[in-house]
C-alpha positions in Angstrom: -13.5 -9.7 11.1 -16.7 -9.1 12.4 -19.9 -8.1 10.5 -19.6 -4.5 11.9 -16.2 -4.1 10.7 -16.7 -5.5 7.5 -19.7 -3.1 6.8 -17.5 -0.3 8.1 -15.0 -1.3 5.6 -17.4 -1.8 2.5 -19.1 1.7 3.6 -16.0 3.5 3.7 -14.9 1.7 0.1 -17.9 2.9 -1.3 -17.3 6.6 0.1 -14.0 6.8 -1.3 -14.4 5.3 -4.7 -17.8 7.4 -5.4 -16.2 10.8 -4.1 -19.0 11.1 -1.6 -18.3 14.2 0.3 -15.9 15.8 -2.3 -18.0 18.4 -4.1 -15.9 19.0 -6.9 -16.7 22.7 -8.9 -17.6 21.8 -12.8 -13.8 22.6 -14.0 -10.2 22.8 -12.4 -10.1 26.6 -13.4 -12.8 27.2 -11.0 -11.0 25.6 -7.9 -9.1 28.6 -6.8 -6.5 28.6 -4.3 -8.2 29.0 -1.0 -5.2 30.9 0.7 -4.0 34.1 1.3 -0.3 32.8 -0.4 -2.4 32.8 -3.6 -2.1 36.5 -4.2 2.0 36.4 -3.6 4.8 35.6 -6.1 5.2 31.9 -6.7 7.7 29.4 -5.3 11.4 30.5 -6.0 13.2 27.2 -7.0 16.4 26.2 -9.1 16.6 22.7 -9.9 18.6 20.5 -12.2 16.6 18.5 -14.7 17.2 15.0 -15.6 19.1 16.2 -18.8 21.6 18.0 -16.9 20.0 21.3 -17.8 19.4 24.0 -15.0 15.4 25.4 -14.7 14.4 28.5 -12.7 11.5 30.3 -11.4 14.0 33.3 -12.5 14.4 31.9 -16.1 10.6 31.5 -16.3 9.7 34.8 -15.4 7.0 36.4 -17.8 6.0 33.1 -19.1 3.0 31.2 -17.9 3.9 27.8 -16.4 2.1 24.9 -14.9 4.4 23.0 -12.1 3.3 19.3 -11.8 4.5 16.8 -9.0 4.2 13.2 -10.4 5.8 9.8 -10.4 6.4 7.0 -12.7 4.6 4.5 -10.3 1.6 6.8 -9.8 -1.5 5.6 -11.7 -3.4 8.6 -12.1 0.0 10.7 -12.7 0.5 8.0 -15.7 -2.9 8.7 -16.7 -2.8 12.7 -17.3 1.1 12.9 -18.4 0.0 12.1 -22.3 -2.5 14.8 -22.0 0.4 17.0 -20.7 2.6 15.8 -23.7 0.0 17.1 -26.2 -0.7 20.3 -24.7 2.7 21.1 -24.3 3.0 21.0 -28.0 0.0 22.8 -28.7 0.7 26.1 -26.2 4.5 26.0 -26.5 4.9 28.8 -29.1 2.5 30.8 -26.5 5.6 30.6 -24.4 3.7 28.2 -22.0 5.6 24.9 -20.6 5.0 22.2 -17.9 7.4 21.7 -15.5 7.6 18.1 -14.1 9.0 17.4 -10.5 9.2 13.5 -9.9 8.6 12.3 -6.3 10.0 9.6 -4.7 10.8 7.9 -8.2 14.0 6.1 -9.9 15.9 8.7 -11.0 18.2 6.0 -13.3 14.7 4.5 -14.5 12.7 7.5 -15.1 14.4 9.0 -18.2 13.2 6.0 -19.8 10.2 6.5 -18.6 9.7 10.1 -20.0 11.1 8.9 -23.0 8.4 6.2 -23.6 5.5 9.0 -23.3 7.4 11.5 -25.3 8.0 14.0 -22.5 9.8 17.1 -23.6 9.2 19.1 -21.2 11.8 19.9 -18.1 11.7 17.3 -15.3 13.5 17.0 -12.2 13.8 15.2 -8.9 11.5 16.7 -6.2 13.2 17.0 -3.1 11.6 17.8 0.4 12.6 21.3 0.6 11.0 22.0 -3.0 7.7 20.0 -2.2 7.2 22.3 1.0 7.9 25.4 -0.9 5.0 24.4 -3.4 2.9 22.3 -0.9 2.2 26.0 1.0 -0.2 26.6 -1.7 -2.5 23.4 -0.5 -4.2 23.1 2.7 -2.4 20.9 4.6 0.9 21.1 2.3 1.8 18.9 -0.6 0.5 15.6 0.8 -0.3 13.4 -2.3 0.4 13.4 -6.0 -0.4 14.2 -8.8 -0.2 18.1 -7.5 -0.7 20.9 -9.8 0.7 24.4 -9.7 -0.5 27.0 -12.3 1.6 30.0 -12.2 0.9 33.4 -14.2 3.2 35.4 -16.5 3.0 37.7 -13.5 4.9 35.1 -11.2 1.6 34.4 -9.2 0.3 31.2 -8.6 -3.4 31.2 -9.5 -4.4 27.7 -8.9 -3.0 24.9 -6.8 -4.7 21.4 -6.1 -4.2 17.7 -5.5 -5.5 14.9 -7.9 -5.5 14.2 -11.2 -6.9 16.4 -14.1 -8.2 15.5 -17.4 -7.0 17.1 -20.6 -9.9 19.9 -20.8 -8.9 21.1 -17.2 -5.6 21.4 -18.0 -6.5 23.3 -21.3 -8.4 25.9 -19.1 -5.8 26.4 -16.8 -3.5 26.7 -19.4 -5.4 29.5 -21.3 -5.8 30.8 -17.9 -2.3 31.3 -17.3 -1.7 32.4 -20.8 -4.1 35.3 -20.3 -2.5 36.8 -17.5 -0.4 40.2 -17.7 
C-alpha cells in the first residue's frame, strides 16, 4: 500500500472512531424523527416470540414501548442490553415494555443468550418485512443495529434512531413515552 493510501486509511480510521462529522445532540430524547412519518401511527406488527407467545402492536395499544433491533453478535447491542433489562424492571409497573427484534441471529442459540442476560421482555426474530416497516422511520431505512424506535401511548413513533444508547438516554426516552397521552 502506498504512503498516500496508508495516510488515507489512517485518517479515515481517526474520523470514524472520533465521531468527527457526526454532531450528536446532548441526549437521545432530543433526537426526534426527522420525517413526516413521525406524526403517523407506528408500524403495525404481529410476531411470534422466541418463547412461543404472540406480541402485536394491537396488544400494545395504549402502552408506551420501545422496539430495539439487536443481535447477540453485535458488540454495541450487547453493551446496551443490560441497561434495557434494568429499565424494564424499573418501569414495567407503569405499563412500559421493551420489544426486542433479533437481526440475522441464531434462533437456536438465542434463548440461552437472553437467559444469560436476564432478558424478560418479548423477543422475536426480525424478518425483512418487519425491518422495512420500522426502517421507514429512519433516513435511508434500517441499515444497521442497534436501532431503536420509541412508541408513545398514542401509538405514534416519538423517536427513531440507529446506534447504541446509554442507560440515561433510554431512561429519558422511556419517561417521554410514558408521559404521552
